[in-house]
C-alpha positions in Angstrom: 0.3 -92.1 41.0 3.9 -93.0 40.3 6.2 -90.2 39.2 8.5 -92.4 37.3 9.8 -91.4 33.8 10.9 -93.8 31.0 12.8 -92.7 27.9 12.5 -94.9 24.8 14.6 -94.5 21.7 12.6 -95.3 18.6 15.5 -95.4 16.1 15.5 -98.6 14.2 12.5 -100.2 15.9 9.4 -101.3 14.0 6.2 -99.5 14.8 4.3 -102.3 16.4 7.1 -103.5 18.6 7.7 -100.0 19.8 4.0 -99.4 20.5 3.8 -102.6 22.6 6.8 -101.5 24.7 5.2 -98.1 25.3 1.8 -99.6 26.1 3.3 -102.0 28.7 5.0 -99.1 30.5 2.0 -96.8 30.3 -0.2 -99.5 31.9 2.4 -100.2 34.6 2.7 -103.9 33.7 6.5 -103.7 34.2 6.0 -102.8 37.9 5.6 -105.5 40.7 2.6 -103.6 42.1 0.6 -103.8 38.8 -3.2 -104.0 39.2 -5.4 -103.9 36.0 -8.0 -101.6 37.5 -5.5 -98.9 38.7 -3.6 -96.4 36.7 -0.1 -96.8 38.1 2.0 -96.5 35.0 4.9 -94.3 34.2 5.4 -91.2 32.0 7.0 -92.2 28.6 9.1 -90.0 26.5 9.8 -91.3 23.0 12.8 -89.9 21.1 13.9 -90.1 17.5 10.3 -90.8 16.3 11.2 -90.1 12.7 13.6 -93.1 12.7 10.9 -95.7 13.2 11.1 -98.6 10.8 8.2 -99.6 8.6 8.4 -103.1 7.2 7.1 -104.2 3.8 4.8 -101.9 1.9 3.1 -100.4 4.9 3.8 -96.8 3.8 1.6 -97.3 0.8 -0.8 -100.1 1.9 -1.7 -99.3 5.6 -4.8 -97.3 5.7 -6.2 -95.2 8.6 -10.0 -94.8 8.6 -12.3 -92.2 10.3 -16.0 -91.5 9.9 -17.8 -88.2 10.2 -21.0 -89.9 11.3 -22.9 -88.9 8.2 -23.8 -91.1 5.3 -20.8 -91.4 2.9 -18.6 -89.8 5.5 -15.9 -92.5 5.6 -12.5 -90.8 5.2 -9.2 -92.7 4.7 -5.5 -91.9 4.6 -2.5 -94.0 3.9 0.4 -94.2 6.4 2.5 -92.0 4.1 -0.3 -89.3 3.9 -0.7 -89.5 7.7 3.1 -88.9 8.2 3.1 -86.0 5.8 0.0 -84.4 7.3 0.3 -85.1 11.1 3.9 -86.3 11.6 5.4 -89.4 13.1 4.2 -88.6 16.6 0.5 -89.0 15.6 1.3 -92.4 14.0 3.0 -93.7 17.2 0.2 -92.3 19.4 -2.5 -94.0 17.3 -0.6 -97.4 17.5 -0.3 -97.1 21.2 -3.9 -95.9 21.6 -5.3 -99.1 20.1 -3.1 -101.2 22.4 -4.4 -99.7 25.6 -7.6 -101.0 27.2 -10.7 -99.2 25.9 -12.0 -98.0 29.3 -11.9 -94.8 31.3 -8.2 -95.2 32.1 -7.1 -95.0 28.5 -7.4 -91.2 28.3 -5.3 -90.8 31.4 -2.6 -93.2 30.1 -2.2 -91.6 26.7 -1.7 -88.2 28.3 1.5 -89.4 29.8 3.0 -90.2 26.4 5.2 -87.5 24.7 6.7 -88.1 21.3 9.6 -86.0 20.0 10.9 -86.2 16.4 
């Protein structure tokens, strides 16, 4: 595995565009030796996570869903509630998580992501 490190400054960037940059580096798509079936990406350190920009009414209207598995077990939180409860790092990690491929490599890739406020 590559032992390369990448630092990304999140200040002033919108959440989705930041998450795509992070996902590309975690997958290793920026490297010339990229292969989709191999985990050859870099370690990503995100700084200034609390300065991420949210456009429009996303703080109020964006909803995160989760389900307990039981009938009536659907829980939901708005983006503002998620930030208050879990912090900006969890919001960035969730955005990147859904941009990575849903296979066995995703767990390994997301472990190389560190987010600092």
